[in-house]
N, C-alpha and C positions, 0 to 999 in steps of 0.2 A: 734585567731586574736582578737586584742583589737582595735575595729573600732574607727576612728576619722573622724566625718563628718565635712566638710567645704564647704563654698560657694565659687565657682570658678567664678571669674570675669576675663575671658580669653581675652587678647588683640584682638580686632577685632570682638569679638562675641557680639551679642546683647542680649544673653540669660545668665542670672545668673543661675548657676546650683548647685545642691547639689551633692557633690562627696564624696566618701569614700576613706580613706587611712587607714593605720595602724599606731598606735602610734610609732612603730619602723621603719616606712618608712623614707627614706632620703628626702630632699627637691627635689632632682632630680626625685625620685619616685612619689612624690606628683605632680610635674609638668607633669610627664608622665600620671598619672591618669586623670588630668584635660585635657590634650591634647587629650586623647582618645575620650573625649566627645565633643570636639570642632573642632579640626583640621581635615580637610577633610569632614566636615559636613557644618559648617557655616564659618569656618576660613581656609584660604588658607595656606598650608604648606610653610615654609620659610627655605628651605635647607641651610645648612651652618650657621644657627643661633642657639644659645643656647636658652633654655627655662628656665627662672628663676622665683622664687617665692618671693613675699614680702607681708607683711600684708597690707591690704588696708589703704591708707593714709600715708604709710611710703615711704621714698625714697630709703632706703638701702634694698638690697636683703638678704635673708637668705643664709648662706654658703650652698653650694650644698650638702655637706655630713652631714649637721646637721640633726638629727632625730627630728621628731615631738615632742617626749616627752622631748626634750632638748630646744625647741623653746619658751616655754611660751605661746603657742597658746592654745586657748580654743575651745571646740566643737562649731561649727557653726560660727566661725570667718570667715570673708570675706578675701580671698586671691586673690591678683592680680597676674596673670600669664602672663609674657611678653616674647616676642622674643627679644634677645639682641645679639650683636656681640660677638663672642667668645673672651675669655680673653687671 
């Protein structure tokens, strides 16, 4: 495993968390890693919604299948994880 630490700013969570992914993880896998630490703990699940990832301060989401090592992200970047309507 080639670990990639990031700060998770999950929608509706009042806690910023340090979460690990792998450099070969997709953005959907990054979202799932972040959700594991927030949803069902401090964030209510939203069935029927997708969970998407974007770099903090950006409006555009990363493509769901993009891998971390293709994203230009750096270790400890803050990522916003949001519930969105399915496309």
